[in-house]
C-alpha beads as a LAMMPS data file, in Angstrom:
LAMMPS data file: protein, C-alpha beads

459 atoms
458 bonds

1 atom types
1 bond types

-500.0 500.0 xlo xhi
-500.0 500.0 ylo yhi
-500.0 500.0 zlo zhi

Masses

1 110.0

Atoms # bond

1 1 1 -227.631 -434.124 412.778
2 1 1 -230.867 -432.707 413.978
3 1 1 -231.198 -431.461 417.708
4 1 1 -233.062 -434.569 419.562
5 1 1 -234.827 -431.776 421.401
6 1 1 -236.721 -430.835 418.230
7 1 1 -238.013 -434.367 417.844
8 1 1 -240.347 -434.892 420.969
9 1 1 -241.672 -438.087 419.489
10 1 1 -238.224 -439.669 419.428
11 1 1 -236.512 -438.139 422.436
12 1 1 -239.288 -437.704 425.060
13 1 1 -241.536 -440.504 424.818
14 1 1 -241.446 -443.394 427.238
15 1 1 -238.679 -445.848 426.577
16 1 1 -240.657 -448.602 425.024
17 1 1 -241.389 -446.280 422.075
18 1 1 -237.926 -445.351 421.237
19 1 1 -237.086 -448.909 419.807
20 1 1 -239.553 -451.426 418.560
21 1 1 -240.388 -454.009 421.364
22 1 1 -237.993 -457.004 421.221
23 1 1 -240.624 -459.957 421.052
24 1 1 -242.404 -457.927 418.140
25 1 1 -239.360 -457.034 416.059
26 1 1 -239.740 -459.590 413.394
27 1 1 -243.334 -460.805 413.715
28 1 1 -245.305 -457.525 413.374
29 1 1 -246.945 -456.263 410.113
30 1 1 -244.938 -453.248 408.844
31 1 1 -246.509 -449.931 409.159
32 1 1 -244.359 -448.582 406.457
33 1 1 -246.201 -447.119 403.519
34 1 1 -243.770 -448.721 400.813
35 1 1 -243.280 -446.033 398.148
36 1 1 -241.043 -445.200 395.169
37 1 1 -238.027 -445.988 397.027
38 1 1 -238.666 -449.746 396.681
39 1 1 -238.307 -451.791 393.723
40 1 1 -240.998 -454.337 392.720
41 1 1 -240.489 -457.960 393.905
42 1 1 -239.231 -458.816 390.358
43 1 1 -236.708 -456.039 389.851
44 1 1 -233.143 -456.469 390.502
45 1 1 -231.406 -454.064 392.981
46 1 1 -228.437 -452.118 392.192
47 1 1 -226.111 -452.629 395.167
48 1 1 -222.777 -450.859 396.291
49 1 1 -220.414 -452.366 398.748
50 1 1 -218.412 -449.832 400.916
51 1 1 -215.351 -451.615 402.902
52 1 1 -215.082 -454.897 400.951
53 1 1 -211.829 -456.028 401.905
54 1 1 -212.710 -457.932 405.138
55 1 1 -216.035 -458.909 406.320
56 1 1 -217.754 -456.762 403.747
57 1 1 -216.515 -459.149 401.038
58 1 1 -218.818 -461.898 402.635
59 1 1 -221.830 -459.502 402.651
60 1 1 -221.400 -458.564 399.125
61 1 1 -221.043 -462.185 398.157
62 1 1 -224.481 -462.982 399.965
63 1 1 -226.208 -460.514 397.921
64 1 1 -224.560 -461.274 394.663
65 1 1 -227.843 -462.280 393.222
66 1 1 -228.694 -458.538 392.769
67 1 1 -226.437 -456.151 390.541
68 1 1 -223.235 -455.147 392.435
69 1 1 -222.629 -451.844 390.456
70 1 1 -220.001 -450.253 392.554
71 1 1 -217.429 -451.191 395.310
72 1 1 -215.471 -449.005 397.536
73 1 1 -212.489 -449.368 399.791
74 1 1 -209.797 -447.150 401.258
75 1 1 -207.218 -450.021 400.774
76 1 1 -207.179 -451.140 397.127
77 1 1 -204.847 -453.960 397.798
78 1 1 -206.960 -455.199 400.678
79 1 1 -210.005 -455.078 398.473
80 1 1 -208.461 -456.535 395.439
81 1 1 -209.808 -459.883 395.716
82 1 1 -213.409 -458.596 395.987
83 1 1 -212.845 -456.241 393.030
84 1 1 -211.632 -459.161 390.938
85 1 1 -214.884 -461.021 391.517
86 1 1 -217.080 -458.284 390.181
87 1 1 -215.399 -456.993 387.011
88 1 1 -218.548 -454.991 386.016
89 1 1 -218.681 -452.992 389.137
90 1 1 -216.908 -449.392 389.157
91 1 1 -214.439 -449.268 391.951
92 1 1 -214.006 -446.007 394.194
93 1 1 -211.593 -445.374 397.217
94 1 1 -213.963 -442.343 398.650
95 1 1 -217.683 -443.469 399.331
96 1 1 -218.648 -439.697 399.152
97 1 1 -217.525 -439.621 395.485
98 1 1 -219.101 -442.902 394.887
99 1 1 -222.554 -441.844 396.175
100 1 1 -222.366 -438.481 394.447
101 1 1 -221.532 -440.059 391.201
102 1 1 -223.690 -443.064 391.061
103 1 1 -227.431 -442.101 391.150
104 1 1 -228.394 -445.608 390.160
105 1 1 -227.618 -447.197 393.722
106 1 1 -230.683 -448.488 395.332
107 1 1 -228.759 -450.138 398.492
108 1 1 -225.544 -449.902 400.179
109 1 1 -223.731 -452.559 402.060
110 1 1 -221.183 -451.323 404.770
111 1 1 -218.336 -453.573 406.005
112 1 1 -216.002 -450.835 407.248
113 1 1 -214.724 -450.574 410.828
114 1 1 -217.267 -449.593 413.606
115 1 1 -216.029 -445.719 413.722
116 1 1 -217.244 -445.060 410.446
117 1 1 -220.601 -446.882 410.186
118 1 1 -222.761 -444.096 411.259
119 1 1 -221.247 -441.290 408.946
120 1 1 -221.483 -443.623 405.894
121 1 1 -224.898 -445.169 406.682
122 1 1 -226.363 -441.874 407.527
123 1 1 -225.033 -440.220 404.183
124 1 1 -226.510 -443.102 402.231
125 1 1 -229.943 -442.900 403.942
126 1 1 -230.181 -439.230 403.399
127 1 1 -229.883 -440.089 399.685
128 1 1 -232.764 -442.460 399.947
129 1 1 -230.520 -445.789 399.944
130 1 1 -231.562 -448.786 401.906
131 1 1 -228.555 -449.857 403.935
132 1 1 -227.077 -453.212 405.189
133 1 1 -224.559 -452.411 408.064
134 1 1 -221.973 -454.624 410.014
135 1 1 -222.523 -454.943 413.699
136 1 1 -222.700 -453.319 416.067
137 1 1 -224.621 -450.577 414.190
138 1 1 -222.504 -447.768 415.491
139 1 1 -219.625 -446.815 417.797
140 1 1 -221.627 -444.628 420.185
141 1 1 -225.116 -444.734 421.587
142 1 1 -226.088 -441.227 419.968
143 1 1 -225.160 -442.726 416.732
144 1 1 -227.298 -445.567 417.130
145 1 1 -230.398 -443.552 417.998
146 1 1 -229.838 -441.298 415.083
147 1 1 -229.495 -444.118 412.421
148 1 1 -232.599 -445.871 413.873
149 1 1 -234.658 -442.575 413.806
150 1 1 -233.472 -441.773 409.991
151 1 1 -234.244 -445.359 408.761
152 1 1 -237.692 -444.857 410.299
153 1 1 -238.349 -441.145 409.079
154 1 1 -237.180 -441.953 405.609
155 1 1 -238.996 -445.305 405.505
156 1 1 -235.827 -447.343 404.308
157 1 1 -235.164 -451.124 404.491
158 1 1 -232.176 -451.806 406.691
159 1 1 -230.627 -454.738 408.435
160 1 1 -227.566 -455.240 410.832
161 1 1 -225.236 -458.072 410.321
162 1 1 -226.680 -460.609 413.027
163 1 1 -226.838 -463.471 410.788
164 1 1 -228.440 -465.823 413.333
165 1 1 -231.397 -463.440 414.023
166 1 1 -234.800 -465.462 413.790
167 1 1 -232.712 -468.784 413.072
168 1 1 -234.416 -471.885 414.065
169 1 1 -232.018 -472.295 417.038
170 1 1 -232.541 -468.694 417.987
171 1 1 -236.335 -468.990 417.692
172 1 1 -236.433 -472.298 419.622
173 1 1 -234.542 -470.806 422.570
174 1 1 -237.216 -467.981 422.696
175 1 1 -240.057 -470.354 422.371
176 1 1 -238.540 -472.819 425.185
177 1 1 -238.180 -469.730 427.705
178 1 1 -241.645 -468.093 426.886
179 1 1 -243.214 -471.493 427.323
180 1 1 -241.728 -471.734 430.950
181 1 1 -239.186 -474.311 430.432
182 1 1 -237.419 -473.037 433.353
183 1 1 -240.134 -470.764 435.006
184 1 1 -239.511 -466.982 435.636
185 1 1 -235.960 -466.048 434.489
186 1 1 -234.050 -463.974 436.909
187 1 1 -230.471 -464.538 435.799
188 1 1 -228.706 -464.887 432.494
189 1 1 -225.099 -465.667 432.028
190 1 1 -223.385 -465.409 428.466
191 1 1 -219.889 -465.704 427.598
192 1 1 -217.517 -465.200 424.591
193 1 1 -214.188 -466.642 423.479
194 1 1 -213.258 -462.893 422.256
195 1 1 -211.046 -461.184 421.811
196 1 1 -209.032 -462.744 419.432
197 1 1 -206.944 -459.661 418.649
198 1 1 -204.740 -457.748 420.982
199 1 1 -206.363 -455.425 423.565
200 1 1 -205.041 -453.653 426.796
201 1 1 -201.932 -452.354 424.987
202 1 1 -200.581 -448.748 425.013
203 1 1 -200.610 -446.719 421.681
204 1 1 -197.511 -447.716 419.382
205 1 1 -194.636 -445.200 419.580
206 1 1 -193.185 -445.938 416.088
207 1 1 -194.748 -444.560 412.887
208 1 1 -194.012 -446.624 409.789
209 1 1 -195.221 -445.455 406.555
210 1 1 -198.549 -446.401 405.343
211 1 1 -198.858 -448.858 402.480
212 1 1 -199.147 -446.943 399.232
213 1 1 -202.482 -448.861 398.355
214 1 1 -204.070 -447.358 401.633
215 1 1 -205.607 -443.878 402.114
216 1 1 -204.905 -443.336 405.638
217 1 1 -206.935 -440.263 406.132
218 1 1 -210.070 -441.860 404.485
219 1 1 -209.398 -444.754 406.758
220 1 1 -209.522 -442.467 409.911
221 1 1 -212.625 -440.818 408.670
222 1 1 -214.366 -439.403 411.723
223 1 1 -211.739 -440.662 414.243
224 1 1 -209.178 -438.437 415.829
225 1 1 -206.026 -437.982 413.729
226 1 1 -203.208 -440.136 414.666
227 1 1 -200.259 -441.840 412.603
228 1 1 -200.908 -444.983 410.618
229 1 1 -199.686 -448.219 412.243
230 1 1 -200.391 -451.851 411.495
231 1 1 -201.754 -452.308 414.999
232 1 1 -205.000 -450.586 413.695
233 1 1 -205.493 -451.798 410.117
234 1 1 -206.430 -454.135 408.794
235 1 1 -207.754 -456.322 411.758
236 1 1 -206.898 -455.131 415.319
237 1 1 -208.698 -451.767 415.150
238 1 1 -211.508 -453.600 417.051
239 1 1 -209.549 -453.226 420.426
240 1 1 -209.155 -449.487 420.147
241 1 1 -211.754 -447.276 421.532
242 1 1 -211.483 -444.730 418.804
243 1 1 -212.198 -447.204 416.161
244 1 1 -213.886 -450.404 417.717
245 1 1 -215.978 -451.593 420.548
246 1 1 -213.947 -454.516 421.744
247 1 1 -215.225 -457.864 422.446
248 1 1 -218.618 -456.703 423.670
249 1 1 -219.302 -454.572 420.319
250 1 1 -217.784 -457.431 418.146
251 1 1 -219.966 -460.388 419.475
252 1 1 -222.629 -458.834 421.891
253 1 1 -225.141 -458.243 419.308
254 1 1 -224.817 -461.832 418.102
255 1 1 -226.141 -463.095 421.365
256 1 1 -228.140 -460.459 422.894
257 1 1 -230.935 -460.761 420.155
258 1 1 -231.561 -464.140 421.845
259 1 1 -231.836 -462.824 425.309
260 1 1 -233.632 -459.765 424.491
261 1 1 -236.430 -461.481 422.424
262 1 1 -236.729 -464.296 424.808
263 1 1 -237.306 -462.142 427.896
264 1 1 -238.868 -459.103 426.206
265 1 1 -236.245 -456.762 427.330
266 1 1 -235.767 -453.254 426.554
267 1 1 -233.679 -450.713 428.302
268 1 1 -231.585 -451.546 431.390
269 1 1 -231.933 -449.463 434.324
270 1 1 -228.204 -449.975 435.354
271 1 1 -224.829 -451.489 434.352
272 1 1 -221.695 -452.323 436.113
273 1 1 -218.362 -454.042 435.092
274 1 1 -215.026 -455.200 436.253
275 1 1 -212.235 -455.775 433.842
276 1 1 -208.470 -456.537 433.519
277 1 1 -206.006 -454.940 431.315
278 1 1 -203.083 -457.266 431.321
279 1 1 -201.406 -458.296 428.161
280 1 1 -198.763 -461.113 428.083
281 1 1 -195.383 -459.474 427.720
282 1 1 -196.662 -455.907 428.092
283 1 1 -195.460 -455.617 431.657
284 1 1 -192.412 -457.255 433.410
285 1 1 -193.741 -460.409 434.863
286 1 1 -190.913 -460.446 437.650
287 1 1 -192.308 -457.487 439.029
288 1 1 -195.930 -458.697 439.062
289 1 1 -197.190 -455.437 437.667
290 1 1 -200.872 -455.246 436.852
291 1 1 -202.262 -452.024 435.252
292 1 1 -205.566 -450.445 436.220
293 1 1 -208.063 -450.379 433.317
294 1 1 -207.909 -446.519 433.581
295 1 1 -204.171 -446.690 432.853
296 1 1 -204.829 -447.984 429.415
297 1 1 -207.656 -445.647 428.402
298 1 1 -207.175 -446.178 424.442
299 1 1 -207.905 -449.789 424.224
300 1 1 -210.596 -452.181 425.704
301 1 1 -209.428 -454.472 428.518
302 1 1 -207.904 -457.928 427.936
303 1 1 -211.158 -459.414 429.580
304 1 1 -214.466 -458.082 431.391
305 1 1 -217.293 -459.021 433.139
306 1 1 -220.415 -456.699 432.444
307 1 1 -223.687 -456.970 434.408
308 1 1 -226.674 -455.214 433.142
309 1 1 -229.984 -454.883 435.418
310 1 1 -233.336 -455.014 433.621
311 1 1 -236.575 -454.012 435.313
312 1 1 -239.630 -456.149 435.625
313 1 1 -242.013 -456.422 432.509
314 1 1 -245.570 -456.862 433.659
315 1 1 -245.665 -460.232 435.552
316 1 1 -242.070 -461.145 434.782
317 1 1 -239.266 -460.402 437.417
318 1 1 -236.371 -458.127 437.003
319 1 1 -233.601 -459.801 435.246
320 1 1 -229.551 -459.686 435.784
321 1 1 -227.661 -460.432 432.480
322 1 1 -223.827 -460.879 433.080
323 1 1 -221.305 -461.103 430.160
324 1 1 -217.966 -462.758 430.372
325 1 1 -215.229 -462.251 427.791
326 1 1 -211.539 -462.817 427.482
327 1 1 -211.558 -466.507 428.587
328 1 1 -213.824 -465.877 431.469
329 1 1 -216.840 -468.008 432.339
330 1 1 -219.760 -467.940 434.691
331 1 1 -219.826 -470.291 437.944
332 1 1 -220.421 -473.746 436.873
333 1 1 -224.323 -474.583 437.411
334 1 1 -224.756 -477.373 439.828
335 1 1 -227.186 -479.079 437.118
336 1 1 -224.234 -479.621 434.673
337 1 1 -222.947 -483.124 434.820
338 1 1 -219.452 -483.639 436.180
339 1 1 -218.066 -485.007 432.872
340 1 1 -219.287 -481.990 430.837
341 1 1 -217.860 -478.467 430.480
342 1 1 -219.159 -475.096 429.609
343 1 1 -217.997 -474.650 425.883
344 1 1 -216.035 -471.658 424.611
345 1 1 -219.140 -469.604 424.455
346 1 1 -222.870 -469.728 425.211
347 1 1 -225.918 -468.808 427.287
348 1 1 -227.273 -470.004 430.771
349 1 1 -230.888 -468.945 431.383
350 1 1 -231.429 -469.324 435.335
351 1 1 -234.980 -469.728 436.204
352 1 1 -237.106 -470.465 439.335
353 1 1 -237.558 -473.948 437.968
354 1 1 -234.245 -474.940 436.393
355 1 1 -231.518 -473.923 434.131
356 1 1 -231.391 -473.903 430.290
357 1 1 -228.103 -474.041 428.445
358 1 1 -228.022 -472.619 425.012
359 1 1 -225.665 -472.172 422.200
360 1 1 -224.186 -468.440 421.830
361 1 1 -226.718 -467.844 419.121
362 1 1 -229.330 -470.190 420.314
363 1 1 -230.024 -473.862 420.508
364 1 1 -231.740 -474.847 423.763
365 1 1 -231.163 -477.676 426.201
366 1 1 -232.119 -478.196 429.888
367 1 1 -229.823 -479.293 432.535
368 1 1 -229.300 -481.932 433.550
369 1 1 -229.457 -484.086 430.193
370 1 1 -231.750 -486.476 431.933
371 1 1 -234.389 -483.595 432.235
372 1 1 -233.812 -482.424 428.736
373 1 1 -234.722 -485.759 427.395
374 1 1 -238.125 -485.690 429.145
375 1 1 -239.057 -482.251 428.114
376 1 1 -241.617 -481.935 425.557
377 1 1 -240.619 -478.690 423.422
378 1 1 -243.443 -476.240 422.661
379 1 1 -244.861 -476.109 419.152
380 1 1 -242.875 -473.415 416.969
381 1 1 -244.867 -470.262 417.210
382 1 1 -242.148 -467.654 415.684
383 1 1 -241.595 -466.917 412.096
384 1 1 -238.178 -468.270 411.005
385 1 1 -235.957 -466.326 408.667
386 1 1 -236.230 -466.865 405.099
387 1 1 -232.326 -465.944 405.031
388 1 1 -230.677 -463.227 406.556
389 1 1 -229.605 -461.373 403.397
390 1 1 -232.647 -462.303 401.651
391 1 1 -234.620 -460.701 404.340
392 1 1 -233.039 -457.352 403.543
393 1 1 -233.290 -457.805 399.797
394 1 1 -236.953 -458.576 400.125
395 1 1 -237.463 -455.582 402.330
396 1 1 -235.825 -453.364 399.790
397 1 1 -238.349 -454.592 397.242
398 1 1 -241.329 -453.824 399.382
399 1 1 -241.290 -456.909 401.835
400 1 1 -241.633 -456.852 405.688
401 1 1 -238.998 -455.356 407.566
402 1 1 -235.736 -457.474 408.061
403 1 1 -235.520 -459.206 411.473
404 1 1 -232.446 -457.035 412.653
405 1 1 -233.499 -453.648 411.240
406 1 1 -231.991 -450.575 412.577
407 1 1 -234.770 -450.170 415.405
408 1 1 -233.873 -453.548 416.870
409 1 1 -230.304 -453.467 415.921
410 1 1 -229.828 -450.206 417.418
411 1 1 -231.361 -451.425 420.728
412 1 1 -228.918 -454.295 420.801
413 1 1 -226.056 -452.033 419.911
414 1 1 -227.079 -449.478 422.623
415 1 1 -227.094 -452.407 425.381
416 1 1 -223.797 -453.498 424.401
417 1 1 -222.388 -450.059 424.251
418 1 1 -223.794 -449.096 427.726
419 1 1 -221.719 -452.316 429.052
420 1 1 -218.629 -450.589 427.425
421 1 1 -219.536 -447.367 429.177
422 1 1 -219.374 -449.283 432.554
423 1 1 -216.054 -450.856 431.695
424 1 1 -214.499 -447.457 430.877
425 1 1 -215.925 -445.840 434.095
426 1 1 -215.126 -448.785 436.337
427 1 1 -218.433 -448.011 438.443
428 1 1 -222.120 -448.617 438.550
429 1 1 -223.978 -446.576 436.065
430 1 1 -227.626 -445.907 436.139
431 1 1 -229.203 -445.238 432.631
432 1 1 -232.032 -442.854 431.768
433 1 1 -232.984 -443.984 428.047
434 1 1 -235.047 -440.892 427.431
435 1 1 -232.523 -438.245 428.396
436 1 1 -229.716 -440.768 427.391
437 1 1 -227.683 -440.090 430.294
438 1 1 -225.958 -442.006 433.082
439 1 1 -225.266 -440.783 436.618
440 1 1 -221.589 -440.306 435.670
441 1 1 -220.229 -437.183 433.862
442 1 1 -217.216 -438.853 432.521
443 1 1 -219.010 -441.930 431.024
444 1 1 -221.504 -439.246 429.458
445 1 1 -218.630 -437.987 427.414
446 1 1 -218.770 -441.323 425.384
447 1 1 -222.430 -441.236 424.552
448 1 1 -221.821 -438.924 421.722
449 1 1 -218.349 -438.051 420.724
450 1 1 -217.237 -435.217 418.451
451 1 1 -216.134 -436.137 414.967
452 1 1 -212.849 -434.903 413.333
453 1 1 -213.641 -431.692 411.456
454 1 1 -215.198 -432.461 408.030
455 1 1 -216.364 -435.819 409.198
456 1 1 -219.546 -434.718 411.044
457 1 1 -222.892 -436.661 410.612
458 1 1 -224.962 -435.200 407.673
459 1 1 -227.450 -433.055 408.848

Bonds

1 1 1 2
2 1 2 3
3 1 3 4
4 1 4 5
5 1 5 6
6 1 6 7
7 1 7 8
8 1 8 9
9 1 9 10
10 1 10 11
11 1 11 12
12 1 12 13
13 1 13 14
14 1 14 15
15 1 15 16
16 1 16 17
17 1 17 18
18 1 18 19
19 1 19 20
20 1 20 21
21 1 21 22
22 1 22 23
23 1 23 24
24 1 24 25
25 1 25 26
26 1 26 27
27 1 27 28
28 1 28 29
29 1 29 30
30 1 30 31
31 1 31 32
32 1 32 33
33 1 33 34
34 1 34 35
35 1 35 36
36 1 36 37
37 1 37 38
38 1 38 39
39 1 39 40
40 1 40 41
41 1 41 42
42 1 42 43
43 1 43 44
44 1 44 45
45 1 45 46
46 1 46 47
47 1 47 48
48 1 48 49
49 1 49 50
50 1 50 51
51 1 51 52
52 1 52 53
53 1 53 54
54 1 54 55
55 1 55 56
56 1 56 57
57 1 57 58
58 1 58 59
59 1 59 60
60 1 60 61
61 1 61 62
62 1 62 63
63 1 63 64
64 1 64 65
65 1 65 66
66 1 66 67
67 1 67 68
68 1 68 69
69 1 69 70
70 1 70 71
71 1 71 72
72 1 72 73
73 1 73 74
74 1 74 75
75 1 75 76
76 1 76 77
77 1 77 78
78 1 78 79
79 1 79 80
80 1 80 81
81 1 81 82
82 1 82 83
83 1 83 84
84 1 84 85
85 1 85 86
86 1 86 87
87 1 87 88
88 1 88 89
89 1 89 90
90 1 90 91
91 1 91 92
92 1 92 93
93 1 93 94
94 1 94 95
95 1 95 96
96 1 96 97
97 1 97 98
98 1 98 99
99 1 99 100
100 1 100 101
101 1 101 102
102 1 102 103
103 1 103 104
104 1 104 105
105 1 105 106
106 1 106 107
107 1 107 108
108 1 108 109
109 1 109 110
110 1 110 111
111 1 111 112
112 1 112 113
113 1 113 114
114 1 114 115
115 1 115 116
116 1 116 117
117 1 117 118
118 1 118 119
119 1 119 120
120 1 120 121
121 1 121 122
122 1 122 123
123 1 123 124
124 1 124 125
125 1 125 126
126 1 126 127
127 1 127 128
128 1 128 129
129 1 129 130
130 1 130 131
131 1 131 132
132 1 132 133
133 1 133 134
134 1 134 135
135 1 135 136
136 1 136 137
137 1 137 138
138 1 138 139
139 1 139 140
140 1 140 141
141 1 141 142
142 1 142 143
143 1 143 144
144 1 144 145
145 1 145 146
146 1 146 147
147 1 147 148
148 1 148 149
149 1 149 150
150 1 150 151
151 1 151 152
152 1 152 153
153 1 153 154
154 1 154 155
155 1 155 156
156 1 156 157
157 1 157 158
158 1 158 159
159 1 159 160
160 1 160 161
161 1 161 162
162 1 162 163
163 1 163 164
164 1 164 165
165 1 165 166
166 1 166 167
167 1 167 168
168 1 168 169
169 1 169 170
170 1 170 171
171 1 171 172
172 1 172 173
173 1 173 174
174 1 174 175
175 1 175 176
176 1 176 177
177 1 177 178
178 1 178 179
179 1 179 180
180 1 180 181
181 1 181 182
182 1 182 183
183 1 183 184
184 1 184 185
185 1 185 186
186 1 186 187
187 1 187 188
188 1 188 189
189 1 189 190
190 1 190 191
191 1 191 192
192 1 192 193
193 1 193 194
194 1 194 195
195 1 195 196
196 1 196 197
197 1 197 198
198 1 198 199
199 1 199 200
200 1 200 201
201 1 201 202
202 1 202 203
203 1 203 204
204 1 204 205
205 1 205 206
206 1 206 207
207 1 207 208
208 1 208 209
209 1 209 210
210 1 210 211
211 1 211 212
212 1 212 213
213 1 213 214
214 1 214 215
215 1 215 216
216 1 216 217
217 1 217 218
218 1 218 219
219 1 219 220
220 1 220 221
221 1 221 222
222 1 222 223
223 1 223 224
224 1 224 225
225 1 225 226
226 1 226 227
227 1 227 228
228 1 228 229
229 1 229 230
230 1 230 231
231 1 231 232
232 1 232 233
233 1 233 234
234 1 234 235
235 1 235 236
236 1 236 237
237 1 237 238
238 1 238 239
239 1 239 240
240 1 240 241
241 1 241 242
242 1 242 243
243 1 243 244
244 1 244 245
245 1 245 246
246 1 246 247
247 1 247 248
248 1 248 249
249 1 249 250
250 1 250 251
251 1 251 252
252 1 252 253
253 1 253 254
254 1 254 255
255 1 255 256
256 1 256 257
257 1 257 258
258 1 258 259
259 1 259 260
260 1 260 261
261 1 261 262
262 1 262 263
263 1 263 264
264 1 264 265
265 1 265 266
266 1 266 267
267 1 267 268
268 1 268 269
269 1 269 270
270 1 270 271
271 1 271 272
272 1 272 273
273 1 273 274
274 1 274 275
275 1 275 276
276 1 276 277
277 1 277 278
278 1 278 279
279 1 279 280
280 1 280 281
281 1 281 282
282 1 282 283
283 1 283 284
284 1 284 285
285 1 285 286
286 1 286 287
287 1 287 288
288 1 288 289
289 1 289 290
290 1 290 291
291 1 291 292
292 1 292 293
293 1 293 294
294 1 294 295
295 1 295 296
296 1 296 297
297 1 297 298
298 1 298 299
299 1 299 300
300 1 300 301
301 1 301 302
302 1 302 303
303 1 303 304
304 1 304 305
305 1 305 306
306 1 306 307
307 1 307 308
308 1 308 309
309 1 309 310
310 1 310 311
311 1 311 312
312 1 312 313
313 1 313 314
314 1 314 315
315 1 315 316
316 1 316 317
317 1 317 318
318 1 318 319
319 1 319 320
320 1 320 321
321 1 321 322
322 1 322 323
323 1 323 324
324 1 324 325
325 1 325 326
326 1 326 327
327 1 327 328
328 1 328 329
329 1 329 330
330 1 330 331
331 1 331 332
332 1 332 333
333 1 333 334
334 1 334 335
335 1 335 336
336 1 336 337
337 1 337 338
338 1 338 339
339 1 339 340
340 1 340 341
341 1 341 342
342 1 342 343
343 1 343 344
344 1 344 345
345 1 345 346
346 1 346 347
347 1 347 348
348 1 348 349
349 1 349 350
350 1 350 351
351 1 351 352
352 1 352 353
353 1 353 354
354 1 354 355
355 1 355 356
356 1 356 357
357 1 357 358
358 1 358 359
359 1 359 360
360 1 360 361
361 1 361 362
362 1 362 363
363 1 363 364
364 1 364 365
365 1 365 366
366 1 366 367
367 1 367 368
368 1 368 369
369 1 369 370
370 1 370 371
371 1 371 372
372 1 372 373
373 1 373 374
374 1 374 375
375 1 375 376
376 1 376 377
377 1 377 378
378 1 378 379
379 1 379 380
380 1 380 381
381 1 381 382
382 1 382 383
383 1 383 384
384 1 384 385
385 1 385 386
386 1 386 387
387 1 387 388
388 1 388 389
389 1 389 390
390 1 390 391
391 1 391 392
392 1 392 393
393 1 393 394
394 1 394 395
395 1 395 396
396 1 396 397
397 1 397 398
398 1 398 399
399 1 399 400
400 1 400 401
401 1 401 402
402 1 402 403
403 1 403 404
404 1 404 405
405 1 405 406
406 1 406 407
407 1 407 408
408 1 408 409
409 1 409 410
410 1 410 411
411 1 411 412
412 1 412 413
413 1 413 414
414 1 414 415
415 1 415 416
416 1 416 417
417 1 417 418
418 1 418 419
419 1 419 420
420 1 420 421
421 1 421 422
422 1 422 423
423 1 423 424
424 1 424 425
425 1 425 426
426 1 426 427
427 1 427 428
428 1 428 429
429 1 429 430
430 1 430 431
431 1 431 432
432 1 432 433
433 1 433 434
434 1 434 435
435 1 435 436
436 1 436 437
437 1 437 438
438 1 438 439
439 1 439 440
440 1 440 441
441 1 441 442
442 1 442 443
443 1 443 444
444 1 444 445
445 1 445 446
446 1 446 447
447 1 447 448
448 1 448 449
449 1 449 450
450 1 450 451
451 1 451 452
452 1 452 453
453 1 453 454
454 1 454 455
455 1 455 456
456 1 456 457
457 1 457 458
458 1 458 459
């Protein structure tokens, strides 16, 4: 990886130039000079899928109008069903071998766990491949910055898997807020029903043998070496810091795009968090033991509240955005009718003139319902998506950038990962987006973490 100090345009410019401003992320005319790496609109893409046993299977399926020429997964049994659906695609276990052998690949879909997104995506982009990647874009902030920069420098079409980006519900929420439906917004509350996997647990002590179908070394990739255990693969890796990014990483990007676009947010100036690391059955309830988050350093907590502080933007006031997970929810708004409850996930925009309740990925309604019935919504002004996957396919063929390309997707990822830094630090963190540093040395260790030897990011 290049030294950021050698890239003054990327590392030392004001923060608004580091990522594409949120409100313009989809509507702008591309500045790319579309070149030989893009197919003509009528040509079919040759697509390869990497990590196709879980969510990646769905990503590939949604792009099956193109040629699926190669599939790769470190667990052949887990990926067997996907393999059976594309009998003409050659299968691989090691993505490096696939990329080296298949020079006909135009674009790559990545559905692996978070910890291997960056190393795979960067390898593909360095070879001129367009990339679709699962969210969050990366496991660390430095990786997110690197992927966004390389995608821009290499002039490649990218998309992060936020399927609701520029949906009608998301755009309507943005339009209502920007039309002043609740006046200037000073607070946002967003809550998620995640995690739906174990968190707040110690490392397993037993070391069962890995399934014969799984190459554990390849699954680990850049992560520190540890014995195989079903507590990690195939699903529960999300809660382990070495592999995943917890509830915030899993779901944050799916909702932050609505908030960031609606309020034209960029980088927060500070972030803080509180969390609980209690897991049922892990500690003897008769003794009333409650572990401190720091006592379980390997996993995300069972539940967390994260608060980001964003600065004023022109005439818009500063905004405080608060996230709740693990069953936690914000204080009940006074405007909500007594017979109604807040659903399992959602967003509350609190403005000077009222409160707007939205679904987790959009869909606005004013509170109370009587006010919502009286409100005349603004005329649609934002372009709606032509289809999340179709956006990326058309971008690969010379069309405009996809709505969650790596510049915007990287920004959403960074906001979420800053929240995780605060969870792990247990204290208020200030954030300098240019130097990429907080005010806490321990937290800074997680902004860029060393890879296992042999798995460093390609230079």
